[in-house]
C-alpha positions in Angstrom: 69.0 -51.3 93.6 66.9 -52.9 96.3 62.9 -53.5 96.0 62.2 -50.8 98.4 64.3 -48.2 96.6 62.8 -49.0 93.4 59.4 -47.9 94.8 60.7 -44.5 95.3 62.7 -44.4 92.1 60.0 -41.9 90.5 59.9 -39.8 93.4 59.1 -36.3 92.3 57.2 -33.3 94.1 54.3 -33.9 91.8 53.9 -37.6 92.9 54.3 -36.9 96.7 51.9 -34.0 96.4 49.2 -36.4 95.8 49.8 -37.9 99.3 47.5 -36.6 102.4 48.4 -33.4 103.7 50.2 -31.9 100.8 48.0 -29.7 98.9 48.6 -26.0 99.2 47.9 -24.9 102.8 46.6 -21.6 102.2 44.1 -22.8 99.9 43.2 -25.7 102.3 42.5 -23.3 105.1 40.4 -21.3 102.8 38.3 -24.4 101.9 37.9 -25.3 105.4 36.5 -21.7 106.0 34.1 -22.0 103.2 33.2 -25.5 104.6 32.2 -23.8 107.8 30.3 -21.1 106.0 28.5 -24.0 104.0 27.4 -25.7 107.3 26.5 -22.5 109.0 24.2 -21.1 105.8 22.6 -24.8 105.4 21.7 -24.9 109.1 20.1 -21.6 108.8 18.4 -22.4 105.5 17.1 -25.6 107.3 15.8 -24.1 110.4 14.8 -20.7 109.3 13.9 -20.7 105.8 11.4 -17.7 106.0 14.0 -15.5 107.6 16.4 -16.4 104.7 13.8 -15.7 102.1 13.2 -12.2 103.7 16.8 -11.4 103.7 17.3 -12.5 100.1 14.2 -10.6 99.0 12.3 -13.7 97.6 8.9 -15.0 98.4 8.5 -16.8 101.4 6.3 -19.6 99.7 9.6 -21.1 98.4 10.5 -22.5 102.1 10.6 -26.0 101.0 13.1 -25.2 98.2 15.2 -23.2 100.5 15.4 -26.1 103.0 16.5 -28.3 100.3 19.3 -25.9 99.5 20.0 -26.0 103.2 20.6 -29.7 103.1 22.7 -29.2 100.0 24.9 -26.7 101.7 25.3 -29.0 104.8 26.2 -31.7 102.7 29.0 -29.9 100.9 30.3 -28.8 104.1 30.6 -32.1 105.3 32.3 -33.3 102.3 34.9 -30.7 102.5 35.8 -31.9 106.0 35.5 -35.7 105.3 38.2 -35.6 102.6 42.0 -34.9 102.9 41.8 -33.1 99.6 38.5 -31.1 99.8 38.5 -30.3 96.1 35.4 -32.4 95.5 33.4 -30.9 98.2 34.4 -27.3 97.1 33.6 -28.1 93.3 30.1 -29.1 94.8 29.7 -25.7 96.4 30.5 -24.1 92.9 27.7 -26.2 91.4 25.3 -25.0 94.2 26.4 -21.5 93.8 25.4 -21.7 90.1 22.0 -23.1 91.1 21.6 -20.3 93.7 22.5 -17.6 91.0 19.9 -19.2 88.7 17.1 -19.2 91.5 18.0 -15.6 92.3 17.8 -14.6 88.6 14.5 -16.2 88.4 13.1 -14.5 91.6 14.3 -11.1 90.5 11.9 -11.2 87.6 9.1 -12.0 90.0 6.8 -9.0 90.8 6.5 -10.1 94.5 10.3 -10.0 95.0 12.2 -7.1 96.7 14.6 -6.2 94.0 17.1 -4.4 96.1 17.5 -7.3 98.5 17.7 -9.9 95.6 20.4 -7.8 93.9 22.2 -7.6 97.4 22.0 -11.4 97.8 23.1 -11.9 94.3 26.3 -9.8 94.9 27.2 -11.9 97.9 26.6 -15.0 96.2 28.8 -13.8 93.4 31.6 -13.0 95.7 31.5 -16.5 97.5 31.5 -18.1 94.0 34.6 -16.3 93.2 36.5 -17.8 96.3 34.8 -21.2 95.6 36.2 -21.2 92.1 39.7 -20.2 93.3 39.8 -22.7 95.9 38.5 -25.5 94.0 40.9 -24.8 90.9 44.1 -24.5 93.1 43.1 -27.8 95.1 42.6 -29.6 91.8 45.9 -28.6 90.2 49.0 -30.7 91.2 51.4 -28.1 89.9 52.2 -25.2 87.6 51.9 -22.6 90.0 55.0 -23.5 92.3 58.8 -22.9 92.2 60.1 -26.1 90.8 63.8 -26.8 90.2 65.7 -30.1 89.3 69.5 -30.6 88.9 72.1 -33.3 89.3 75.9 -33.6 89.8 78.6 -36.3 90.4 80.4 -36.2 93.7 83.6 -38.2 94.1 82.5 -40.0 97.2 80.7 -43.1 97.8 77.0 -43.0 98.0 76.8 -44.0 101.6 79.0 -40.9 102.5 77.1 -38.6 100.2 73.6 -39.7 101.7 74.9 -39.5 105.4 76.0 -35.9 104.6 72.6 -34.9 103.0 70.5 -36.9 105.5 71.8 -34.6 108.2 69.6 -31.7 107.2 71.6 -29.4 109.4 74.2 -29.3 106.6 72.0 -28.2 104.0 72.6 -24.4 104.7 76.3 -25.0 104.1 75.7 -25.0 100.4 72.2 -23.9 99.6 72.3 -20.3 99.5 68.6 -19.5 100.2 68.7 -21.3 103.4 69.3 -19.8 106.7 69.1 -22.7 109.0 67.6 -26.3 109.4 67.0 -27.6 112.7 66.7 -31.2 113.5 63.8 -31.8 115.8 64.0 -35.6 115.9 61.9 -38.5 114.4 62.3 -37.3 110.9 61.1 -33.7 111.6 63.0 -30.5 110.9 62.5 -26.8 111.1 63.4 -24.7 108.1 64.4 -20.9 107.9 64.9 -19.4 104.5 66.3 -15.8 103.7 63.8 -13.4 102.2 64.2 -9.9 101.0 65.2 -7.1 103.2 66.6 -9.3 105.8 63.2 -11.1 106.3 63.1 -14.9 107.3 60.4 -17.4 106.2 60.1 -20.6 108.4 58.2 -23.9 108.2 58.2 -27.3 109.6 59.0 -30.4 107.5 59.2 -34.3 107.8 60.9 -37.0 105.9 58.4 -39.2 104.1 60.9 -41.7 102.5 64.4 -42.6 103.6 66.3 -45.4 102.0 69.9 -45.3 103.4 72.6 -44.8 100.7 69.8 -44.5 98.0 66.9 -41.9 98.4 65.4 -39.2 100.8 62.2 -37.4 100.1 60.6 -34.8 102.6 57.7 -32.4 102.6 56.3 -29.6 104.8 54.0 -30.4 107.4 50.3 -29.9 107.3 49.3 -26.2 108.0 52.8 -24.9 107.1 52.8 -21.4 105.5 55.0 -22.6 102.8 54.2 -25.9 100.8 57.7 -27.5 100.2 58.7 -30.7 99.1 62.0 -32.4 97.8 63.3 -35.6 96.7 67.2 -36.5 96.4 68.6 -39.9 94.8 72.0 -41.2 95.1 73.1 -43.6 92.3 76.7 -45.1 92.1 78.3 -43.7 89.1 79.7 -46.1 86.5 83.1 -47.6 87.2 82.6 -46.9 91.0 83.6 -43.2 90.1 81.7 -41.4 92.9 77.9 -40.9 93.2 75.3 -39.4 90.9 73.1 -36.9 93.0 69.7 -36.1 91.5 67.6 -33.4 93.3 64.1 -32.4 92.6 62.7 -29.5 94.8 59.5 -27.5 94.6 58.0 -24.5 96.7 54.3 -23.6 96.4 53.9 -20.5 98.4 50.4 -19.0 99.3 49.3 -15.6 98.2 50.3 -12.6 100.0 53.5 -11.3 101.8 54.8 -14.9 102.5 54.3 -16.1 99.0 56.1 -13.1 97.6 59.1 -13.5 99.9 59.2 -17.3 98.9 59.0 -16.5 95.2 62.0 -14.4 95.5 64.0 -17.2 97.1 65.0 -18.7 93.6 64.3 -15.7 91.5 63.9 -16.1 87.6 66.3 -19.0 87.2 65.5 -21.7 90.0 67.4 -24.5 88.1 70.5 -22.3 87.7 70.5 -21.5 91.5 69.9 -25.2 92.4 72.8 -26.2 89.9 75.1 -23.8 91.8 74.0 -25.2 95.0 75.0 -28.8 94.0 78.4 -27.2 92.8 79.0 -26.0 96.5 77.7 -29.3 97.6 80.2 -31.2 95.5 83.1 -29.0 96.7 82.2 -29.3 100.5 82.1 -33.1 100.0 85.4 -33.3 98.0 87.4 -30.7 99.4 85.8 -29.6 102.7 84.6 -26.2 101.8 83.4 -24.0 99.2 86.1 -22.7 96.9 85.9 -19.0 95.7 88.3 -17.0 93.6 88.8 -13.2 92.9 85.9 -13.6 90.5 83.6 -14.6 93.0 84.9 -12.0 95.7 81.5 -10.3 96.3 79.3 -13.3 96.2 79.3 -16.8 98.0 80.5 -19.0 95.1 79.2 -18.8 91.4 77.3 -15.6 91.8 78.0 -12.0 91.0 80.9 -13.0 88.8 83.1 -10.4 87.2 85.9 -10.6 84.5 89.2 -12.1 86.1 91.6 -9.5 87.4 93.2 -8.7 90.7 90.9 -7.1 93.3 91.8 -3.7 94.4 92.3 -2.7 97.9 89.0 -0.8 98.1 87.1 -3.9 96.9 88.8 -5.9 99.6 88.2 -3.5 102.4 84.4 -3.3 101.3 84.2 -7.0 101.2 85.8 -7.3 104.8 82.7 -5.6 106.1 80.3 -8.1 104.5 78.9 -10.8 106.7 80.4 -13.6 104.6 83.9 -12.9 103.2 85.1 -15.5 101.0 88.6 -16.9 101.5 91.6 -14.7 100.5 93.4 -17.8 99.3 94.8 -17.0 95.8 95.0 -13.3 96.2 98.1 -11.1 97.0 96.0 -8.9 99.3 98.3 -8.6 102.3 101.7 -8.5 100.0 100.3 -5.8 97.6 98.8 -3.9 100.5 102.1 -3.7 102.3 103.9 -2.8 99.0 101.5 0.1 98.4 100.5 -1.4 94.8 97.0 -1.6 93.4 
């Protein structure tokens, strides 16, 4: 193995996630929104402390303290925008929220405070604190909430041939059940489309971040994608030159909401089993040229929806014909049995 390849030997999604631009996109957008909010509030507190005091229901004798809080808010906002992963800046907002709540609690006990306005201000700070905590926690977590799968297989082909087939990402939908298409857009970039429930489609852009011919490929979704996706595949020559060991590590970190629910259903409850099935089809495509199915996999796309082995009935075959992806009829006696009126 070359020195260059060894530098990628431990490539996994968790490791690549630490690189710039890979933290959860939805959370990063939330963090940026909080950054703008922080700067806007800070400028208001710095330039109009008396107005802020009136809105909050506290005494206007604390304008100097409000200006200090304004400087703190501006600093937190700048910190959020100056870092690739804004976790530190958002955590500084959480600390500031705690200070604000303590100050409002003290103000509530003052006889000169407008308790109704103080309570309203406190409720608003609590709401923002909840958002700050969510964003800070997710930005500080490298994994645990995503859909992670890893699997391996041995393909009876040379590493260079196996690498070349995988490197053309447009081949991936041929064996990855959840993918609709991958479009190569040049310069290592690609557009991915995945199947969702009820005929829906989820799309995102990705880029290759490590490419050692015949040895390793790693990729990840681009900054701002609705789906955080990354993968790594390694190709190792099997002992005795008996093919290639293919090791795959894939993870999706969907945001919350409808898109997140859609992506979460791509792999279901057994992501590693599905990835293993994908690799079985990958092996067949490389070794045989197509995915081989049998009567037992008539209603699936290979390795799915299995049933006890028995001849398929005419009704089942006719129903299968109406499906979009009818498996090969190789190995069945469909035409002969139908002509003879059996089954």
